[in-house]
N, C-alpha and C positions, 0 to 999 in steps of 0.2 A: 600381711599375716604375720604375727609375732608369736610363734610357739617353737619350742625346742625339743623338750624331753617329754616322754610318755610317763603317765603315772603308774606306779607300782601298787601291788596290794597293800604294801606296808604304808605308802602315802595315804591311801584311802582309810586304812584302819587308824592312822594318826588323827585324821580328820574326824573320824567317828568318835574316837575317845575324847577329843577336845570338845566336840559338840555335846557329849554327855555332861560334861562338867563346866564348860566355859562360855556357853552362848550368852548367859545372863551377866557374865562379868563385864564391868565397865558400863552397866546399863545407865542411861541418862535420858533426860526429857527431850533432847534434841535429836538424837539418833536412835533412841531406845536400845535395841540389841545389836545396832550397827558395828560398834567397836568390838563386841564379842564375836560377831559374825566374821569380821576380818581376821581375828586371831585363830578362830576355828579353821578357816580355809587356807590359812598360811602355809602349812606343809605342801599342799597341792601347788599353790602359786610359786613356791621356791623351786619345786621340781620343774613346772612348766616353763618358767622364765629364768632358769638357772643361768643361762648365757645372755640374757636380754634385760639389763637393768632398767632401760626406758620402758619396756613392756611391763615390767614388774611394777614400776611406779604407776602406770596408767591403770593396771589391774587392781592394785591396792587402793587407789583413790576411789575406784568404782565400789569395791567391797566395803568401803568405810561409809557408805551411804546409809539412809534410814532403812531399818528392818525391824519388824515386830511380828512374831507369830508364836503359836504353841510350840515349845521346844521339841516335842515328840514329833511334830509334822515337819520341823525344819530340815530333817535329814533328807526328805524327798527333794526339797529345793536345793540344798547344798550339794546333793549328789548330781543333780542335773547341771548345776552351775559348774562343778568341776569338769563334767564331760564337755560342755560347751567351750570352756576356757582351753581344755586340752586339744580339742579338734580345731577350733577356729581362732584361738589366741585373742588378740585385741580386737579383731573384727566381730567378736561376739558381744562387744560391749553393750549395745542397745538391746540385744536379745536377752542378755543376762539381767539388765536393769528392768526390762519389762517383765521377765520371769519372776523376779523377786517381788516386784511391786504387785503384779497381777495375782499371784498365788498366796501371798502371805495372809491376806484378809480372809479369803474363803477357807484356807487351811486352818486359820485361827479359830473360826467358828466351829468347824468339825472337830478340830483337836481339843478345844476346851471342853466340848460336850463328851467326847469319848474318853479322853485321857485325864480329865480333871473331875467333871461332874459325876459321870456314870462310874468311872473307875474307882474313885474314892468312896462314893456312896456304897457300892457293892462290896468291894474288897474290905474296907475298914469296918463296915457294919457287921459283916460276917465274923471277922477276926475278933471285933470287940465282944460280941455276944458269946462266942466260944471261949474266950479269955475269962469272961465274967463267970462262966459255968466251970471254970477250973480246967479247961481243956488246953493243954500246951500247944496243941496244933494251931491254935489261934495266933500264936507268936510267929509261926512260920508262914502263914498265909500271905502277909504283906511281903515278906522276902521272896517267896515263890512268884507272886504276882509282879514284883519289881523286876525279877530276872526275865520274866515273860515279856515285859514292856521293852527291856534292853534288847531282847532278841528281835522284837518287832522293829525297834528303831534301827537296828543294824540292817535288817531286811529292807527297810525304807531307804537307807543310804544306797544300797546296791541297786534297788529298783530305780531310784532317781538317777544314778550314774548310768545305768544301762540304757534307760529311756532317753536321756539327754544325749548320749552317744548315738543313738539311732537317729535322733532328730538332726544332729550335726552332720553325720555322714550321709544319711539319706536325702537331705535336702540342702547339701552344700552348694549347689548351683542356683539355688533359689531362696538363699538366706534372707535376701532383702524383704520379701513379702512376710516371712516369719518374724523378722525384726519389727517390721511396721505393725504387725498384728500384736506383738507382745507389748509394744509401746502403747498402742491404743488400749489394750486391756489394762495395762498399768494406770494410765491416766483416767480410764473409767472408774476404776476402783478407788483411786484417790478422790475423784469427784464425789463418789457415793459416800466415802468416809466423812467428808465435810459435813454432809447433811445428817449422817448418822451419829457423829460424835459431838458436833457443836449444836447444842439445843438451847437456843436463846430466842425469846419472844419479847418484843418491845411492849411494855405496859405503859401505853400512852393513849389518852383519849382527849379529843377536843370537843368541847361542848359550847354551843351557841344557841341559847334559848332552849327549844325542845329538840334541837338537832344535836345528835351525838355521833361522832366519827372516831371509830376505833382504828388507829393508825396500823396495827399489825395486820388486820383483816385486809386493808387496802394494799399493803406491801405484798401480801400473799397472793393477791389477784394479779399484781404486776408480775411477780416472779417468786414462787415458793422458795423459802430458805435464803432469802436475799441477804439478810443480816449475817447468818453463819458464813455465807460466801464472802461477804465483805470483811468479816473478822479474819477469815483465812487468808484472803488476799492482803490485807494489812500486815498480818504476821510475816508472810513471805517477803513483803517489801521491807519491813523493818529489819528482818534478819539479813538482808542484803546490805544494810548499812555497816560501816567499818567498825564502830564501837559497840554494836548491838550483839548480844548473845542470847541463848535460850533462857538464862536465869533473869536477865533484864526484861526480856519479853513477857515472862510470867507475871512480873509486877506491873508491867504496862497493861496487860489483859485484865489483871485484878482491878486496876484503877478504871479501865474502860467499863468493866462490868458494873462497878459501883456507880459510875455516872449514868450508864444506860438503865440500870435497875432502878435509879431514883430520878429519872428524867422527868417524870410527871410532877414530883415534888419540887424539883428544881425550877421548872417552868412556872408552877403556881407561886413559888417564892419570888421569882423575878416579877411576875405580873403584880404580886402584892406590893412590890416596892413602888409601883406607879399608881 
């Protein structure tokens, strides 16, 4: 266990303020909000691993991983993350990774609906109509609503921190099952994201006389979403190569999409040569 100092209210407030403004800083296609997340939680890590440089390196490496969710909901995850790091140190590595991976997807779905779609539609519609009627209160409504959301986000930070602390202290002797469960949840969510975000169907049909065979239908019978899974596995494999990065991978996937999207025409052209 590699933990030294307890977090203060000032440390938690620093993390909260950073999360309000900095979670999206450094956004990129490879880690999404990962770089911003590491910057946000840095005050807590500096306190916890103040006298443990090696533990700090391990913790920072973990926090630089992939992360992406609705900013308003991220406070719950970051709050719990701080509590686990504080109570368990580097022993919480797998639990923290599973927590982040497992919750960011569901929280994004809830957060996008509440804090983006519904919030913007209601608040700005009311404000706009009042402003159009010449009512100055319409200018204040977005400000008041924004202050309300900030208060909710602070409450989320404290809820996440307190609940994470209960998990860490209440189940300190049985952290292994919790860690394993979090890891399984994270992997399950990642697997579901592949099928949900990579939507590609092979437009390829073989015809022989009156017989027509649609390749995509046959692949779906073998295993649904086989091609999205293959694309995801290829991407992970390529990213493991020394000179490969996310920018190069994007161009590789664009080229792959062009080839697969025109595979029928390419095959017909090849057949026509003979």
